[in-house]
N, C-alpha and C positions, 0 to 999 in steps of 0.2 A: 504494500500500500504506500502511495506517495502523496504528499501534501505539498502544495505550492503556496507560498505566502509572499505577497507583494508588500515590501516595506520601502519607505523613503530612505534616501541616502543618509540624511541626518539621523534618522532613527537607527540605522545600521551603525553609524559612528557612535551614538550614545550607548548602544548595546556593547560594542567593542570596548568602550572605555570602562564599562562595568565589570569586565572580565578580571579574574584574579591574575596576578603577575605570571604564573607559569602558563596559563592558557593564553594570555596575551602574547607572550614570547613565542608560543607554538603557532599561533595565528599569524604573527608577523613573519616568522620563518617560512611558513607555508605560502604566504602571499609573495614574499620576495623570491622564493624558489621558482615561481611561475611567471615572474616578470619577463617581458621580452628582452632579449639581448640587444644592447645598444648597437646600432649599425655603425660600422666604420665609415668615415667620410669617403666619398667617391673621389679618389685621387685623380682619375682621368678627367672628371668633370671640373675639378679645381684647376688642373693644368690647362684645360681648355679656356676657362674663364681668365686665368692669369696671362695666357698668351694671346688674348684677344686684342683687337685694335684699341688704341688710345688716342686722345687728342694731343696734338702738338701744342707748344706754348703759343705759337702764332694763331692756331685755330681757337684756343681759349680766349685770347685777346679779341679776336674778331667776334666771337659770341658775346663777350662782355660789352663791346662797342654796340653791337646790334641791339642788345637788351636796353642799353642806355638810350639809344635812339628811339626805340619803341616806347619806352616809358616817357620820354619827352613828348613824343607825338600824342600819346594818350592823354596827357595833362593839358594839352592845348584846347 
């Protein structure tokens, strides 16, 4: 025979807090045992991003000048 009970997350937290220390430690160990393993960073993707195109100093200055001109135009 199986019984299913729907309880709110906050209720579950309150029940867990009321556990005696040995049962709390057992629950904590069981939960941590089933945690998904953290994924390693995708080094290929990181390399791709780091090797991508970047703006030159000249291009950055041109963008700054264009922004300045647009802002002056908008305030007229």
